[in-house]
N, C-alpha and C positions, 0 to 999 in steps of 0.2 A: 465505393465498392471494391471489387476484386482487383481491377486494374490499378487503382490508386494504391492499394496495399502492396501490390507487386512492385510498383514503382518505388515505394518507400523502402521495401526490402533491398531493391537494387541500389538505391542511393546510399542507404546505410552500409551495405556491403562495399560499395565503391569507396566511401569515405574511410571505413575501417581498414581496407586494404592499403589505402594511401597513407594513413596515419600509423599503421602497425605492419610495415613490410617485414618479410622473413629475414631480410638483411639490410641494415641501415648504412653499411659501408659504401661510400660513393653515391649515396642517394642524394638527389637534388632537394635541398632544404630551404625553408623560409623561417627566419627567426623573428618572433614577436615578443616584445616585453609588455607586461601588463602595467608597468609604470609604478610610480610611487605616489605618496600622499599629495605631492605638489601638483599633480594633474587636476585635482579637485573633482574627478569623476566619481560617480557612484558605481556600485557593483553592477547594476544593470547596464549602464553605459559601457563599462569595461568588457563585460561579456558580449555585448552587441558588437563592439569593435573586434573582439576575438573571433566572433562568428564571421565578420567581414574578412578578417585576415585568413581564416580557414577557407573561405570561398575564393580568395585571391590565390592562395596556395593551390587549391584544387584546379583552378583555371589554368595554372601553369605546370600542372603535374609535379608539384612539390609537396613535401611533407612539412607541415607546420610544427615547429618546435618552440618551446619556451626556454629562455636562458636557464642554465643549471643553477645559477646563483640568483635567480629572480626573487626579489624581496617584495612580493605583492603586499601592499599595506593592509589588506584585509586579513592576512594570515596572522593568527595569534602569535605573540612572542613565544619563542621556544617550540613552535610547531615544527614537526618533522614529517615530511620535508617542508621547508619554508615555501611560501608562495601558494600558487594554485593547487599544488598537490596536497596541501594541508586539508582541503575540503573536498576536492574533486578527484575522480579517477584520472590517471595519466592521460594527457592529450595525445601522446605518441610513445612508441617504443624507442624512438630515435632521440639522439642528443646532438647538439650543434657540433660537438667534437667528432662525430662519426663521419663527417664529410668535409671536403674542402670547398664544395659548391653550396655556399650559404648566402642568401640575400636577405636584407632586412625587410620587414613588412611595411615599415614607415615609408610613405610616398609611393608605394607600389600601386600602379594604375590598374584598377579594376572597378567597373561601375558598381555602385552600391546596390543597383537593381539587377546585377548579373545573376543569371540562372543558367547552368550548363545546358547547351542546346538539346541534349537528349531528354531533359526534364522540363523544358520550357512550357510544355503543355500543362504541367501541373501548377505553374505559377510561382511567383516570388515568395509569398508567405509560406507556401508548402515547402519550397526549397530551404528557406530559413529555418523552418521547423526541423528539417532533416539534419541540418548543420547543428542546431541547438541540441538535438538528441545526442550528438557526440560530445558537445561542449559541457552540457549540464548533466553530469553523472556523479551526483554527490556520493561520497564514501558512506559505507554502512553506519558509522557512528554519527554522521551528520543527519542521515535519514531518521535514525533513532532519536536523536536530540529534538529534531523538528516534531516528530510524533509525540514525544513526551510533553513538549511545550504546548502543542495544540490540545492535547488531552487536558492539561492543567487549565487551559482557558475554556474548556468545555466545547471544543470544536469536534 
């Protein structure tokens, strides 16, 4: 109902404000690399871990950023920008070079079941859905390609 939708708007607004601050200079950042082919992880696993990293960053009032030279192995050769930005809208308006206060996400201690206190009533899966709403924002060309392929299969 209405309360749940209002909480979703609040969570989305909070995450967007954290990830797209008006000024990134001096902002507390967390750097997360999606890794390379050697990890053996599939796209779903990588995006799940990205969602966990965003939750960790949120819990410490940090903006999550990806390396500017991240070569995510799912990105097509020659894709500009390389990496996550090849398929998805930017995760943040900040870059690691914007601040001297950057910590790596690897080994950052936050429970996989962490839900911010003000949203605990909504539950873990609800929170994860709010985080994925920010992570899973395919670019228009990706949405178009998916639509074309679905139509070609008769979906």
